[in-house]
N, CA, C and O atoms as a CHARMM CRD file, in Angstrom:
* protein
*
  264
    1    1 MET  N     33.78100 -14.48500 -15.08800 PROA 1      0.00000
    2    1 MET  CA    33.05400 -14.96600 -13.94300 PROA 1      0.00000
    3    1 MET  C     33.76900 -14.48300 -12.68500 PROA 1      0.00000
    4    1 MET  O     34.99800 -14.49200 -12.61400 PROA 1      0.00000
    5    2 LEU  N     32.98600 -14.06300 -11.69700 PROA 2      0.00000
    6    2 LEU  CA    33.56400 -13.58500 -10.44900 PROA 2      0.00000
    7    2 LEU  C     33.90100 -14.74000  -9.51800 PROA 2      0.00000
    8    2 LEU  O     33.23000 -15.77200  -9.51200 PROA 2      0.00000
    9    3 SER  N     34.94400 -14.54800  -8.74300 PROA 3      0.00000
   10    3 SER  CA    35.30100 -15.55500  -7.74900 PROA 3      0.00000
   11    3 SER  C     34.38200 -15.40800  -6.53600 PROA 3      0.00000
   12    3 SER  O     33.67300 -14.41000  -6.40400 PROA 3      0.00000
   13    4 THR  N     34.39800 -16.38700  -5.66900 PROA 4      0.00000
   14    4 THR  CA    33.60600 -16.34300  -4.44600 PROA 4      0.00000
   15    4 THR  C     33.98900 -15.13600  -3.60000 PROA 4      0.00000
   16    4 THR  O     33.12400 -14.49500  -3.00400 PROA 4      0.00000
   17    5 THR  N     35.25200 -14.83100  -3.54600 PROA 5      0.00000
   18    5 THR  CA    35.74000 -13.67800  -2.77700 PROA 5      0.00000
   19    5 THR  C     35.23600 -12.37300  -3.37700 PROA 5      0.00000
   20    5 THR  O     34.82900 -11.46900  -2.64800 PROA 5      0.00000
   21    6 GLU  N     35.26200 -12.27200  -4.70600 PROA 6      0.00000
   22    6 GLU  CA    34.78000 -11.05700  -5.37800 PROA 6      0.00000
   23    6 GLU  C     33.28100 -10.87500  -5.17700 PROA 6      0.00000
   24    6 GLU  O     32.80800  -9.75700  -4.97100 PROA 6      0.00000
   25    7 ILE  N     32.54600 -11.95600  -5.23600 PROA 7      0.00000
   26    7 ILE  CA    31.09500 -11.89000  -5.00900 PROA 7      0.00000
   27    7 ILE  C     30.80700 -11.44700  -3.58200 PROA 7      0.00000
   28    7 ILE  O     29.95200 -10.59100  -3.35700 PROA 7      0.00000
   29    8 ALA  N     31.51400 -12.02300  -2.62200 PROA 8      0.00000
   30    8 ALA  CA    31.32100 -11.65800  -1.21700 PROA 8      0.00000
   31    8 ALA  C     31.62900 -10.18300  -0.99200 PROA 8      0.00000
   32    8 ALA  O     30.90600  -9.50400  -0.26300 PROA 8      0.00000
   33    9 ALA  N     32.69100  -9.68300  -1.60600 PROA 9      0.00000
   34    9 ALA  CA    33.05300  -8.26700  -1.46800 PROA 9      0.00000
   35    9 ALA  C     31.96900  -7.38000  -2.06800 PROA 9      0.00000
   36    9 ALA  O     31.60500  -6.36100  -1.48200 PROA 9      0.00000
   37   10 PHE  N     31.45800  -7.75800  -3.22500 PROA 10     0.00000
   38   10 PHE  CA    30.40000  -6.99300  -3.86700 PROA 10     0.00000
   39   10 PHE  C     29.15500  -6.96600  -2.99100 PROA 10     0.00000
   40   10 PHE  O     28.57600  -5.90400  -2.76300 PROA 10     0.00000
   41   11 GLU  N     28.74200  -8.12800  -2.50000 PROA 11     0.00000
   42   11 GLU  CA    27.53900  -8.23400  -1.67200 PROA 11     0.00000
   43   11 GLU  C     27.68100  -7.46200  -0.36700 PROA 11     0.00000
   44   11 GLU  O     26.70100  -6.90400   0.12500 PROA 11     0.00000
   45   12 ALA  N     28.88000  -7.41900   0.20200 PROA 12     0.00000
   46   12 ALA  CA    29.10000  -6.72700   1.47400 PROA 12     0.00000
   47   12 ALA  C     28.86800  -5.22200   1.35800 PROA 12     0.00000
   48   12 ALA  O     28.52900  -4.56500   2.34300 PROA 12     0.00000
   49   13 ASN  N     29.04800  -4.68400   0.16700 PROA 13     0.00000
   50   13 ASN  CA    28.92300  -3.24000  -0.03100 PROA 13     0.00000
   51   13 ASN  C     27.59700  -2.81100  -0.65200 PROA 13     0.00000
   52   13 ASN  O     27.41100  -1.63100  -0.95100 PROA 13     0.00000
   53   14 ARG  N     26.67600  -3.74700  -0.84700 PROA 14     0.00000
   54   14 ARG  CA    25.40500  -3.41600  -1.48100 PROA 14     0.00000
   55   14 ARG  C     24.41900  -2.82100  -0.48400 PROA 14     0.00000
   56   14 ARG  O     24.41600  -3.17100   0.69600 PROA 14     0.00000
   57   15 ASP  N     23.58900  -1.92100  -0.97800 PROA 15     0.00000
   58   15 ASP  CA    22.45200  -1.41700  -0.22100 PROA 15     0.00000
   59   15 ASP  C     21.21500  -1.80400  -1.02200 PROA 15     0.00000
   60   15 ASP  O     20.77400  -1.06800  -1.90400 PROA 15     0.00000
   61   16 ILE  N     20.66500  -2.96900  -0.70200 PROA 16     0.00000
   62   16 ILE  CA    19.54700  -3.51700  -1.47500 PROA 16     0.00000
   63   16 ILE  C     18.36200  -2.55500  -1.48700 PROA 16     0.00000
   64   16 ILE  O     17.72800  -2.35700  -2.52300 PROA 16     0.00000
   65   17 GLY  N     18.06900  -1.96400  -0.34200 PROA 17     0.00000
   66   17 GLY  CA    16.94900  -1.01500  -0.25800 PROA 17     0.00000
   67   17 GLY  C     17.11800   0.12700  -1.24100 PROA 17     0.00000
   68   17 GLY  O     16.17800   0.49400  -1.94600 PROA 17     0.00000
   69   18 ASP  N     18.32200   0.69000  -1.28800 PROA 18     0.00000
   70   18 ASP  CA    18.60800   1.78200  -2.21300 PROA 18     0.00000
   71   18 ASP  C     18.48500   1.32200  -3.66500 PROA 18     0.00000
   72   18 ASP  O     17.99200   2.06200  -4.51600 PROA 18     0.00000
   73   19 GLU  N     18.93600   0.09400  -3.94500 PROA 19     0.00000
   74   19 GLU  CA    18.83200  -0.44000  -5.30500 PROA 19     0.00000
   75   19 GLU  C     17.37500  -0.58500  -5.72900 PROA 19     0.00000
   76   19 GLU  O     17.03300  -0.30700  -6.87800 PROA 19     0.00000
   77   20 ILE  N     16.52200  -1.01400  -4.81600 PROA 20     0.00000
   78   20 ILE  CA    15.09700  -1.17300  -5.12000 PROA 20     0.00000
   79   20 ILE  C     14.45500   0.17900  -5.37000 PROA 20     0.00000
   80   20 ILE  O     13.70400   0.34700  -6.33200 PROA 20     0.00000
   81   21 VAL  N     14.74700   1.14400  -4.50700 PROA 21     0.00000
   82   21 VAL  CA    14.19600   2.49400  -4.69300 PROA 21     0.00000
   83   21 VAL  C     14.64500   3.07100  -6.03100 PROA 21     0.00000
   84   21 VAL  O     13.83600   3.64200  -6.76100 PROA 21     0.00000
   85   22 GLN  N     15.92800   2.92600  -6.35700 PROA 22     0.00000
   86   22 GLN  CA    16.44200   3.44400  -7.62600 PROA 22     0.00000
   87   22 GLN  C     15.79500   2.73800  -8.80900 PROA 22     0.00000
   88   22 GLN  O     15.48700   3.37400  -9.81700 PROA 22     0.00000
   89   23 SER  N     15.58700   1.43400  -8.69700 PROA 23     0.00000
   90   23 SER  CA    14.93100   0.68200  -9.77500 PROA 23     0.00000
   91   23 SER  C     13.51100   1.18000 -10.00300 PROA 23     0.00000
   92   23 SER  O     13.07100   1.31500 -11.14500 PROA 23     0.00000
   93   24 ASN  N     12.79300   1.45300  -8.91500 PROA 24     0.00000
   94   24 ASN  CA    11.43500   1.98000  -9.04500 PROA 24     0.00000
   95   24 ASN  C     11.44600   3.33500  -9.72800 PROA 24     0.00000
   96   24 ASN  O     10.61100   3.60300 -10.59200 PROA 24     0.00000
   97   25 LYS  N     12.38100   4.19000  -9.35000 PROA 25     0.00000
   98   25 LYS  CA    12.49400   5.50500  -9.99200 PROA 25     0.00000
   99   25 LYS  C     12.79300   5.35600 -11.48100 PROA 25     0.00000
  100   25 LYS  O     12.20900   6.05000 -12.31300 PROA 25     0.00000
  101   26 ASP  N     13.70500   4.44700 -11.80600 PROA 26     0.00000
  102   26 ASP  CA    14.06900   4.22100 -13.20400 PROA 26     0.00000
  103   26 ASP  C     12.86500   3.72600 -14.01000 PROA 26     0.00000
  104   26 ASP  O     12.63700   4.18300 -15.13000 PROA 26     0.00000
  105   27 MET  N     12.09900   2.79600 -13.44500 PROA 27     0.00000
  106   27 MET  CA    10.92800   2.27300 -14.15600 PROA 27     0.00000
  107   27 MET  C      9.90200   3.37300 -14.39500 PROA 27     0.00000
  108   27 MET  O      9.34500   3.48100 -15.48700 PROA 27     0.00000
  109   28 LYS  N      9.65300   4.19000 -13.37200 PROA 28     0.00000
  110   28 LYS  CA     8.69300   5.28800 -13.51000 PROA 28     0.00000
  111   28 LYS  C      9.15600   6.29600 -14.55900 PROA 28     0.00000
  112   28 LYS  O      8.33800   6.93600 -15.22000 PROA 28     0.00000
  113   29 ALA  N     10.45900   6.42900 -14.70400 PROA 29     0.00000
  114   29 ALA  CA    11.01900   7.36100 -15.68900 PROA 29     0.00000
  115   29 ALA  C     11.12600   6.73400 -17.07500 PROA 29     0.00000
  116   29 ALA  O     11.59700   7.38000 -18.01100 PROA 29     0.00000
  117   30 GLY  N     10.69400   5.48700 -17.21300 PROA 30     0.00000
  118   30 GLY  CA    10.72900   4.81500 -18.50600 PROA 30     0.00000
  119   30 GLY  C     12.10200   4.31200 -18.89600 PROA 30     0.00000
  120   30 GLY  O     12.36200   4.08700 -20.07800 PROA 30     0.00000
  121   31 LYS  N     12.98600   4.13200 -17.92600 PROA 31     0.00000
  122   31 LYS  CA    14.34900   3.69600 -18.22500 PROA 31     0.00000
  123   31 LYS  C     14.51300   2.18600 -18.22800 PROA 31     0.00000
  124   31 LYS  O     15.56800   1.67600 -18.60500 PROA 31     0.00000
  125   32 GLY  N     13.48400   1.47100 -17.81400 PROA 32     0.00000
  126   32 GLY  CA    13.58800   0.01000 -17.76800 PROA 32     0.00000
  127   32 GLY  C     13.26400  -0.60600 -19.10900 PROA 32     0.00000
  128   32 GLY  O     12.76600   0.06600 -20.01200 PROA 32     0.00000
  129   33 LYS  N     13.55000  -1.89300 -19.23400 PROA 33     0.00000
  130   33 LYS  CA    13.16300  -2.59800 -20.44700 PROA 33     0.00000
  131   33 LYS  C     12.66100  -3.98300 -20.06100 PROA 33     0.00000
  132   33 LYS  O     13.12000  -4.57900 -19.08700 PROA 33     0.00000
  133   34 VAL  N     11.73200  -4.47100 -20.82700 PROA 34     0.00000
  134   34 VAL  CA    11.15400  -5.77400 -20.57700 PROA 34     0.00000
  135   34 VAL  C     11.91900  -6.80300 -21.39100 PROA 34     0.00000
  136   34 VAL  O     12.13000  -6.62700 -22.59100 PROA 34     0.00000
  137   35 VAL  N     12.33000  -7.86800 -20.74000 PROA 35     0.00000
  138   35 VAL  CA    13.03400  -8.94700 -21.41300 PROA 35     0.00000
  139   35 VAL  C     12.07900 -10.13100 -21.48400 PROA 35     0.00000
  140   35 VAL  O     11.59500 -10.60800 -20.45800 PROA 35     0.00000
  141   36 VAL  N     11.81400 -10.59900 -22.68400 PROA 36     0.00000
  142   36 VAL  CA    10.89200 -11.71400 -22.88200 PROA 36     0.00000
  143   36 VAL  C     11.71200 -12.96000 -23.20500 PROA 36     0.00000
  144   36 VAL  O     12.56100 -12.94900 -24.09600 PROA 36     0.00000
  145   37 SER  N     11.44300 -14.02600 -22.46800 PROA 37     0.00000
  146   37 SER  CA    12.17900 -15.26700 -22.69600 PROA 37     0.00000
  147   37 SER  C     11.70800 -15.95000 -23.97400 PROA 37     0.00000
  148   37 SER  O     10.61600 -15.67600 -24.47300 PROA 37     0.00000
  149   38 SER  N     12.52800 -16.82400 -24.48300 PROA 38     0.00000
  150   38 SER  CA    12.14800 -17.57800 -25.67800 PROA 38     0.00000
  151   38 SER  C     10.95500 -18.47700 -25.38800 PROA 38     0.00000
  152   38 SER  O     10.14600 -18.73400 -26.27900 PROA 38     0.00000
  153   39 ALA  N     10.83500 -18.96100 -24.14400 PROA 39     0.00000
  154   39 ALA  CA     9.67000 -19.78000 -23.77600 PROA 39     0.00000
  155   39 ALA  C      8.39400 -18.95300 -23.84500 PROA 39     0.00000
  156   39 ALA  O      7.36700 -19.43000 -24.32500 PROA 39     0.00000
  157   40 ALA  N      8.45700 -17.71500 -23.36600 PROA 40     0.00000
  158   40 ALA  CA     7.28700 -16.83900 -23.42400 PROA 40     0.00000
  159   40 ALA  C      6.92300 -16.52200 -24.87700 PROA 40     0.00000
  160   40 ALA  O      5.74500 -16.48500 -25.23400 PROA 40     0.00000
  161   41 GLU  N      7.92400 -16.29700 -25.69800 PROA 41     0.00000
  162   41 GLU  CA     7.67100 -16.02400 -27.11600 PROA 41     0.00000
  163   41 GLU  C      7.03700 -17.23600 -27.79800 PROA 41     0.00000
  164   41 GLU  O      6.10800 -17.09300 -28.59300 PROA 41     0.00000
  165   42 ALA  N      7.54500 -18.43000 -27.48400 PROA 42     0.00000
  166   42 ALA  CA     6.99800 -19.65400 -28.07800 PROA 42     0.00000
  167   42 ALA  C      5.56300 -19.87600 -27.63300 PROA 42     0.00000
  168   42 ALA  O      4.71300 -20.24800 -28.44200 PROA 42     0.00000
  169   43 ARG  N      5.28300 -19.65000 -26.34500 PROA 43     0.00000
  170   43 ARG  CA     3.92000 -19.83100 -25.84300 PROA 43     0.00000
  171   43 ARG  C      2.97400 -18.84800 -26.50700 PROA 43     0.00000
  172   43 ARG  O      1.86300 -19.20600 -26.89800 PROA 43     0.00000
  173   44 GLU  N      3.41900 -17.61400 -26.62900 PROA 44     0.00000
  174   44 GLU  CA     2.58800 -16.59100 -27.26100 PROA 44     0.00000
  175   44 GLU  C      2.30200 -16.94800 -28.72000 PROA 44     0.00000
  176   44 GLU  O      1.19400 -16.73500 -29.21200 PROA 44     0.00000
  177   45 ALA  N      3.29700 -17.48600 -29.39700 PROA 45     0.00000
  178   45 ALA  CA     3.12800 -17.85800 -30.81200 PROA 45     0.00000
  179   45 ALA  C      2.12000 -18.98700 -30.98200 PROA 45     0.00000
  180   45 ALA  O      1.44100 -19.06700 -32.00600 PROA 45     0.00000
  181   46 THR  N      2.02100 -19.86200 -29.97900 PROA 46     0.00000
  182   46 THR  CA     1.07000 -20.97800 -30.06700 PROA 46     0.00000
  183   46 THR  C     -0.34800 -20.55600 -29.74300 PROA 46     0.00000
  184   46 THR  O     -1.30800 -21.20800 -30.15300 PROA 46     0.00000
  185   47 GLY  N     -0.48000 -19.45200 -28.99900 PROA 47     0.00000
  186   47 GLY  CA    -1.80400 -19.00800 -28.58300 PROA 47     0.00000
  187   47 GLY  C     -2.33800 -19.78100 -27.38600 PROA 47     0.00000
  188   47 GLY  O     -3.50100 -19.62800 -27.01200 PROA 47     0.00000
  189   48 LEU  N     -1.48700 -20.61400 -26.78200 PROA 48     0.00000
  190   48 LEU  CA    -1.91500 -21.40800 -25.62700 PROA 48     0.00000
  191   48 LEU  C     -1.80700 -20.59300 -24.34200 PROA 48     0.00000
  192   48 LEU  O     -1.01600 -19.65500 -24.24600 PROA 48     0.00000
  193   49 SER  N     -2.61800 -20.96900 -23.36100 PROA 49     0.00000
  194   49 SER  CA    -2.50600 -20.35500 -22.03900 PROA 49     0.00000
  195   49 SER  C     -1.24600 -20.89800 -21.37400 PROA 49     0.00000
  196   49 SER  O     -0.64500 -21.85900 -21.85400 PROA 49     0.00000
  197   50 GLN  N     -0.85300 -20.27600 -20.27000 PROA 50     0.00000
  198   50 GLN  CA     0.30500 -20.77700 -19.53300 PROA 50     0.00000
  199   50 GLN  C      0.05900 -22.21000 -19.07800 PROA 50     0.00000
  200   50 GLN  O      0.94800 -23.05800 -19.15500 PROA 50     0.00000
  201   51 SER  N     -1.14600 -22.46700 -18.60500 PROA 51     0.00000
  202   51 SER  CA    -1.48500 -23.80100 -18.11800 PROA 51     0.00000
  203   51 SER  C     -1.39800 -24.83600 -19.24000 PROA 51     0.00000
  204   51 SER  O     -0.84500 -25.91900 -19.05000 PROA 51     0.00000
  205   52 GLN  N     -1.94000 -24.50200 -20.39600 PROA 52     0.00000
  206   52 GLN  CA    -1.90900 -25.42500 -21.53500 PROA 52     0.00000
  207   52 GLN  C     -0.47600 -25.65800 -22.00700 PROA 52     0.00000
  208   52 GLN  O     -0.09100 -26.79000 -22.30100 PROA 52     0.00000
  209   53 PHE  N      0.29900 -24.60100 -22.07900 PROA 53     0.00000
  210   53 PHE  CA     1.67700 -24.71100 -22.55800 PROA 53     0.00000
  211   53 PHE  C      2.52700 -25.51800 -21.58400 PROA 53     0.00000
  212   53 PHE  O      3.33600 -26.34900 -21.99700 PROA 53     0.00000
  213   54 ALA  N      2.33900 -25.26900 -20.28200 PROA 54     0.00000
  214   54 ALA  CA     3.07400 -26.02600 -19.26900 PROA 54     0.00000
  215   54 ALA  C      2.73800 -27.50800 -19.36600 PROA 54     0.00000
  216   54 ALA  O      3.62300 -28.35800 -19.26500 PROA 54     0.00000
  217   55 SER  N      1.46900 -27.81400 -19.56000 PROA 55     0.00000
  218   55 SER  CA     1.04300 -29.20200 -19.69300 PROA 55     0.00000
  219   55 SER  C      1.68400 -29.84800 -20.91800 PROA 55     0.00000
  220   55 SER  O      2.13000 -30.99400 -20.85600 PROA 55     0.00000
  221   56 LEU  N      1.72900 -29.12400 -22.01400 PROA 56     0.00000
  222   56 LEU  CA     2.34600 -29.62000 -23.23700 PROA 56     0.00000
  223   56 LEU  C      3.83000 -29.95300 -23.00800 PROA 56     0.00000
  224   56 LEU  O      4.34300 -30.93500 -23.54500 PROA 56     0.00000
  225   57 LEU  N      4.50400 -29.12800 -22.20900 PROA 57     0.00000
  226   57 LEU  CA     5.92300 -29.33700 -21.92000 PROA 57     0.00000
  227   57 LEU  C      6.15500 -30.35300 -20.79700 PROA 57     0.00000
  228   57 LEU  O      7.27200 -30.83000 -20.59700 PROA 57     0.00000
  229   58 GLY  N      5.09000 -30.67200 -20.07600 PROA 58     0.00000
  230   58 GLY  CA     5.22100 -31.62400 -18.97500 PROA 58     0.00000
  231   58 GLY  C      5.82700 -31.02000 -17.72000 PROA 58     0.00000
  232   58 GLY  O      6.49200 -31.70800 -16.94600 PROA 58     0.00000
  233   59 VAL  N      5.58900 -29.71700 -17.52200 PROA 59     0.00000
  234   59 VAL  CA     6.08300 -29.02200 -16.33400 PROA 59     0.00000
  235   59 VAL  C      4.92100 -28.29900 -15.66000 PROA 59     0.00000
  236   59 VAL  O      3.85000 -28.13600 -16.24400 PROA 59     0.00000
  237   60 SER  N      5.15100 -27.86900 -14.42200 PROA 60     0.00000
  238   60 SER  CA     4.10600 -27.10600 -13.71700 PROA 60     0.00000
  239   60 SER  C      4.06100 -25.67800 -14.25800 PROA 60     0.00000
  240   60 SER  O      5.02300 -25.21100 -14.86800 PROA 60     0.00000
  241   61 VAL  N      2.96000 -24.99900 -14.03700 PROA 61     0.00000
  242   61 VAL  CA     2.83900 -23.60300 -14.45200 PROA 61     0.00000
  243   61 VAL  C      3.89500 -22.76200 -13.73300 PROA 61     0.00000
  244   61 VAL  O      4.48600 -21.85800 -14.32500 PROA 61     0.00000
  245   62 ARG  N      4.12500 -23.06100 -12.46500 PROA 62     0.00000
  246   62 ARG  CA     5.12400 -22.31900 -11.68900 PROA 62     0.00000
  247   62 ARG  C      6.51900 -22.48300 -12.29100 PROA 62     0.00000
  248   62 ARG  O      7.28200 -21.51900 -12.35500 PROA 62     0.00000
  249   63 THR  N      6.85500 -23.69400 -12.73200 PROA 63     0.00000
  250   63 THR  CA     8.14600 -23.92400 -13.37600 PROA 63     0.00000
  251   63 THR  C      8.23000 -23.12000 -14.66100 PROA 63     0.00000
  252   63 THR  O      9.25400 -22.49900 -14.94400 PROA 63     0.00000
  253   64 LEU  N      7.16100 -23.12900 -15.43500 PROA 64     0.00000
  254   64 LEU  CA     7.11700 -22.34700 -16.68000 PROA 64     0.00000
  255   64 LEU  C      7.30700 -20.88100 -16.39000 PROA 64     0.00000
  256   64 LEU  O      8.05700 -20.20500 -17.09500 PROA 64     0.00000
  257   65 GLN  N      6.64300 -20.36900 -15.36600 PROA 65     0.00000
  258   65 GLN  CA     6.75200 -18.95500 -15.00000 PROA 65     0.00000
  259   65 GLN  C      8.17100 -18.59800 -14.56900 PROA 65     0.00000
  260   65 GLN  O      8.63900 -17.48500 -14.80700 PROA 65     0.00000
  261   66 GLY  N      8.84300 -19.54000 -13.94000 PROA 66     0.00000
  262   66 GLY  CA    10.21400 -19.29300 -13.47000 PROA 66     0.00000
  263   66 GLY  C     11.17100 -19.22000 -14.62900 PROA 66     0.00000
  264   66 GLY  O     12.36900 -19.01900 -14.42900 PROA 66     0.00000
């Protein structure tokens, strides 16, 4: 785990715009990968919509999406 000082140093040297542009290039080149959460896998296995699954769990759809 990084310390607060290490995180601050890392953030001070970042170029977010450049990172976004590079990420877009990587995705277009097929270098990205999709990560599916266990919640998404469970919902898909049930065949329920996001709204139905969120209701079953007692959370909002937005919380489920997060």
